[in-house]
C-alpha positions as CSV (number, residue, x, y, z in Angstrom):
1,X,-31.7,51.6,-9.5
2,X,-31.4,55.2,-10.7
3,X,-30.7,55.9,-14.4
4,X,-29.2,58.8,-16.2
5,X,-30.3,59.3,-19.8
6,X,-27.7,60.5,-22.3
7,X,-28.6,62.2,-25.6
8,X,-29.2,59.0,-27.5
9,X,-32.1,58.1,-25.3
10,X,-33.7,61.6,-25.9
11,X,-33.2,61.3,-29.6
12,X,-34.8,57.9,-29.6
13,X,-37.7,59.2,-27.6
14,X,-38.1,62.1,-30.0
15,X,-38.2,59.7,-32.9
16,X,-41.0,57.8,-31.0
17,X,-38.9,54.6,-30.5
18,X,-41.4,52.2,-28.9
19,X,-38.7,50.4,-26.8
20,X,-37.4,53.6,-25.4
21,X,-40.9,54.8,-24.5
22,X,-41.8,51.4,-23.0
23,X,-38.6,51.3,-20.8
24,X,-39.3,54.8,-19.7
25,X,-42.9,54.0,-18.8
26,X,-41.8,51.0,-16.7
27,X,-39.3,53.1,-14.8
28,X,-42.0,55.7,-14.0
29,X,-44.5,53.0,-13.0
30,X,-41.9,51.5,-10.6
31,X,-41.4,54.9,-9.0
32,X,-38.0,55.6,-10.6
33,X,-37.6,59.1,-12.0
34,X,-34.9,59.1,-14.7
35,X,-32.3,61.8,-14.6
36,X,-30.8,63.7,-17.5
37,X,-28.8,66.9,-17.6
38,X,-29.5,70.4,-19.0
39,X,-26.5,69.9,-21.3
40,X,-28.0,66.6,-22.7
41,X,-31.3,68.4,-23.3
42,X,-29.4,71.1,-25.2
43,X,-27.8,68.5,-27.4
44,X,-31.1,66.9,-28.3
45,X,-33.4,69.9,-28.4
46,X,-33.5,71.5,-31.8
47,X,-37.0,72.9,-32.1
48,X,-40.0,73.9,-30.0
49,X,-42.0,71.5,-32.1
50,X,-40.3,68.4,-30.6
51,X,-43.5,67.5,-28.7
52,X,-42.4,63.9,-28.1
53,X,-39.1,65.0,-26.6
54,X,-40.9,67.6,-24.3
55,X,-43.4,65.0,-23.2
56,X,-40.6,62.5,-22.5
57,X,-38.7,65.0,-20.4
58,X,-41.8,65.8,-18.3
59,X,-41.1,62.5,-16.6
60,X,-37.4,63.2,-15.9
61,X,-35.4,65.2,-13.4
62,X,-33.1,67.6,-15.3
63,X,-29.9,68.5,-13.5
64,X,-28.2,71.8,-14.2
65,X,-24.5,72.2,-14.9
66,X,-23.2,74.2,-12.0
67,X,-20.1,76.3,-11.6
68,X,-19.0,73.9,-8.8
69,X,-19.1,71.0,-11.2
70,X,-17.0,72.8,-13.9
71,X,-13.7,72.0,-12.3
72,X,-14.6,68.4,-11.7
73,X,-15.7,68.0,-15.3
74,X,-12.5,69.6,-16.5
75,X,-10.4,67.3,-14.2
76,X,-12.2,64.2,-15.5
77,X,-11.7,65.3,-19.1
78,X,-8.0,65.8,-18.4
79,X,-7.6,62.4,-16.7
80,X,-9.5,60.6,-19.5
81,X,-7.8,62.6,-22.3
82,X,-11.2,63.3,-23.8
83,X,-13.0,66.6,-24.6
84,X,-16.8,66.1,-24.5
85,X,-18.1,68.2,-21.6
86,X,-21.6,66.8,-21.9
87,X,-20.4,63.2,-21.5
88,X,-18.1,64.1,-18.5
89,X,-21.0,65.8,-16.8
90,X,-23.3,62.8,-17.4
91,X,-20.7,60.5,-15.8
92,X,-20.3,62.8,-12.8
93,X,-24.1,63.1,-12.3
94,X,-24.4,59.3,-12.6
95,X,-21.6,58.8,-10.1
96,X,-23.2,61.2,-7.6
97,X,-26.5,59.3,-7.9
98,X,-25.0,55.8,-8.1
99,X,-26.9,55.4,-11.3
100,X,-26.7,53.5,-14.6
101,X,-26.0,55.6,-17.7
102,X,-28.1,54.7,-20.7
103,X,-26.3,56.0,-23.8
104,X,-25.6,55.4,-27.5
105,X,-22.0,56.6,-26.8
106,X,-20.8,53.6,-24.7
107,X,-17.1,53.9,-25.5
108,X,-16.7,57.5,-24.4
109,X,-18.8,57.1,-21.3
110,X,-16.9,54.0,-20.3
111,X,-13.6,55.7,-20.9
112,X,-14.6,58.6,-18.6
113,X,-16.1,56.2,-16.0
114,X,-12.8,54.3,-15.9
115,X,-11.2,57.4,-14.3
116,X,-13.6,57.3,-11.3
117,X,-12.7,55.5,-8.1
118,X,-15.9,53.5,-8.5
119,X,-16.8,53.2,-12.2
120,X,-20.5,53.5,-13.1
121,X,-22.6,51.0,-15.0
122,X,-23.3,51.7,-18.7
123,X,-26.1,50.4,-20.9
124,X,-26.4,50.8,-24.7
125,X,-29.7,52.3,-25.9
């Protein structure tokens, strides 16, 4: 199963959390390339000295935020009555890939997901 990493996963990896790194390594060994988004990277990236974060991201596909997605993200935010563009983009990317979202922000991701015709799976990091 495909996975999409939200910012909590990247923060844990940057802090060298052993469980996060072990889970990531298993995915890579099984041939699953985790996905994250450019917006999530922007949330987690604070310094060029974050070597752990950059090493972690080298094993991920990073999806851009496109102008075509902007209206869908806005519509999802309106339907869910939320305002976090990053979370909405993560949910739409996960939906497009039929992927599990791994996040520390379960409640907001689930609230957004509930607005989809087919809600996505969410796992707490």
